[in-house]
C-alpha positions in Angstrom: 85.9 -116.0 89.5 88.5 -113.8 91.2 86.1 -112.9 94.0 85.4 -116.6 94.6 89.1 -117.3 95.0 89.5 -114.4 97.4 86.5 -115.7 99.5 88.0 -119.2 99.5 91.3 -117.9 100.6 89.7 -115.9 103.4 87.8 -118.9 104.6 91.1 -120.8 104.7 92.7 -118.1 106.7 89.8 -117.9 109.1 89.7 -121.7 109.5 93.5 -121.7 110.2 93.1 -118.9 112.7 90.3 -120.7 114.4 92.5 -123.8 114.8 95.3 -121.8 116.2 92.9 -120.1 118.7 91.4 -123.5 119.6 94.9 -125.0 120.3 95.9 -121.9 122.3 92.7 -122.2 124.4 93.3 -125.9 125.0 96.9 -125.1 126.0 95.7 -122.4 128.4 93.1 -124.6 130.0 95.8 -127.3 130.4 98.1 -124.8 132.1 95.4 -123.6 134.4 94.4 -127.2 135.2 98.0 -128.0 136.1 98.4 -124.9 138.3 95.2 -125.6 140.3 95.3 -129.4 140.3 98.6 -130.8 139.0 100.8 -128.8 141.3 98.7 -130.0 144.3 99.6 -133.6 143.5 103.3 -133.0 143.4 103.3 -130.6 146.3 101.3 -133.0 148.5 103.9 -135.7 147.7 106.7 -133.3 148.6 105.0 -132.3 151.8 104.8 -136.0 152.8 108.5 -136.4 152.0 109.4 -133.3 154.0 107.4 -134.5 157.0 109.2 -137.9 156.9 112.6 -136.2 156.5 111.8 -134.0 159.5 110.9 -136.8 161.8 114.0 -138.6 160.8 116.0 -135.5 161.4 114.6 -135.2 164.9 116.3 -138.5 165.7 119.7 -137.0 164.8 121.9 -134.5 166.7 120.5 -130.9 166.4 121.8 -128.5 163.8 122.7 -125.0 165.0 120.3 -123.3 162.5 118.1 -124.7 159.7 119.3 -124.0 156.2 116.9 -122.6 153.6 114.9 -125.4 152.1 115.1 -127.6 155.2 111.9 -128.7 157.0 111.9 -127.1 160.5 108.7 -127.9 162.3 105.3 -129.5 161.9 102.1 -127.5 162.2 98.6 -128.6 163.1 95.4 -126.5 163.1 92.6 -128.4 164.8 89.8 -126.4 163.1 91.0 -127.9 159.8 90.5 -131.5 161.0 92.3 -134.1 163.1 94.4 -135.3 160.2 95.5 -131.8 159.0 99.3 -131.6 159.5 101.8 -129.8 157.3 105.6 -129.4 157.3 107.0 -125.9 157.7 110.0 -125.3 155.4 112.8 -122.7 156.0 112.3 -119.9 153.5 109.4 -118.3 151.6 110.6 -118.6 148.0 108.7 -120.3 145.3 110.6 -123.6 145.9 110.0 -123.6 149.6 106.3 -122.7 149.3 105.8 -125.5 146.8 106.8 -128.1 149.4 104.8 -126.8 152.3 104.3 -123.8 154.5 107.3 -121.4 154.6 109.0 -119.8 157.5 110.3 -116.3 157.1 114.0 -116.8 157.9 114.4 -113.3 159.5 111.8 -114.2 162.2 112.1 -116.3 165.3 111.8 -120.0 165.8 108.8 -121.4 167.9 108.8 -120.9 171.6 111.4 -118.2 171.7 110.7 -114.5 172.5 109.7 -112.9 169.2 107.7 -113.6 166.1 107.5 -117.0 164.5 106.1 -115.9 161.1 105.0 -118.3 158.3 103.3 -118.1 154.9 101.4 -120.6 152.7 99.4 -120.8 149.5 95.6 -120.6 149.4 95.5 -122.1 145.9 98.0 -124.2 143.9 100.9 -126.2 145.3 98.7 -128.2 147.7 96.8 -125.1 149.0 97.9 -125.7 152.6 96.3 -122.4 153.7 93.2 -122.7 151.5 90.8 -122.3 154.6 93.0 -119.9 156.5 90.4 -117.1 156.4 87.9 -119.4 158.1 89.9 -119.2 161.3 88.5 -117.2 164.2 89.8 -115.6 167.4 90.7 -118.3 169.9 91.5 -121.0 167.4 94.6 -122.9 168.1 97.7 -123.4 166.0 99.9 -126.2 167.3 103.6 -126.3 166.3 105.7 -129.4 167.0 109.5 -129.3 167.1 112.1 -132.0 168.0 111.7 -131.5 171.7 108.4 -129.7 172.4 104.9 -128.9 171.3 103.8 -125.2 171.3 100.2 -124.2 171.3 99.3 -120.7 170.1 95.8 -119.0 170.3 94.8 -116.5 167.6 94.0 -112.9 168.5 91.7 -112.6 165.6 90.7 -113.9 162.1 93.0 -113.5 159.1 90.0 -112.1 157.1 90.0 -109.0 159.5 93.5 -107.8 158.6 94.8 -107.2 155.1 98.2 -105.7 154.4 100.3 -104.7 151.3 103.4 -106.7 150.4 105.6 -103.9 151.7 104.0 -103.9 155.1 106.9 -105.8 156.8 105.8 -104.5 160.2 103.8 -107.7 160.6 107.1 -109.7 160.7 108.7 -107.6 163.4 109.5 -109.2 166.8 106.8 -107.1 168.2 104.6 -106.3 165.2 104.1 -102.5 164.8 106.5 -101.7 167.5 110.0 -101.8 166.0 111.8 -100.3 169.0 110.3 -102.7 171.5 112.2 -105.7 172.7 110.2 -108.9 172.5 109.5 -110.7 175.7 106.7 -113.0 174.5 106.5 -115.7 171.8 103.9 -115.0 169.1 103.0 -116.6 165.8 102.1 -114.8 162.5 100.2 -116.5 159.7 100.1 -114.9 156.3 98.5 -115.9 153.0 97.0 -114.4 149.8 94.1 -112.2 150.5 92.2 -113.4 147.4 91.9 -117.0 146.0 93.2 -115.7 142.7 96.5 -113.9 142.4 96.6 -110.8 144.6 99.6 -108.9 146.0 97.7 -108.2 149.3 98.1 -110.5 152.3 95.7 -111.6 155.0 97.4 -111.8 158.4 96.6 -113.2 161.8 98.6 -113.1 165.0 98.6 -115.5 167.9 100.0 -115.8 171.4 101.8 -118.8 172.9 99.6 -120.2 175.6 101.1 -123.6 176.3 104.3 -125.6 176.0 104.5 -129.4 176.3 107.9 -130.9 176.5 108.3 -134.2 174.6 109.6 -137.3 176.4 
């Protein structure tokens, strides 16, 4: 009789533990689903709002320097399709990268001598750089500002260069040459090396090849 009671009690504990594990699994799946799909919905909405705000901002007198969190330019990558256009936000913190592609504040603005360096997610938060590693040498990156359109051509594919988070040389005015004064305008694209979380970064550099002034 006592053994039966113990067995019944154990079955109850196991059943309860199973329910707890089931609920935890459902919760984990829900969190993963939100990260990979839910954040995309909100981020795409925020990107649209940032793009509209930027176009409105271009109609106003210019600010001396963009503040962190402000949309600064629009970027287009023809290889990703005719309708692919994303805002670039000043800053590369979690908040900025959830609203678009981020601009490293310590780097130059488009068209000026130096390095215009940007970063974006490959997964979650709209995944603006999801296909970045598909880019090849010669692909164009088009950057639109209030008064001009800058066309850059890539020197190589992002899949060919992987760096560690501490490798800040990729953000230098002349990457890898800290003592050299920049005379050309370049662009640097950075993103996660793996689709899933990875500290490593895939990087591509590009050269400014054309400037078109807006009317």
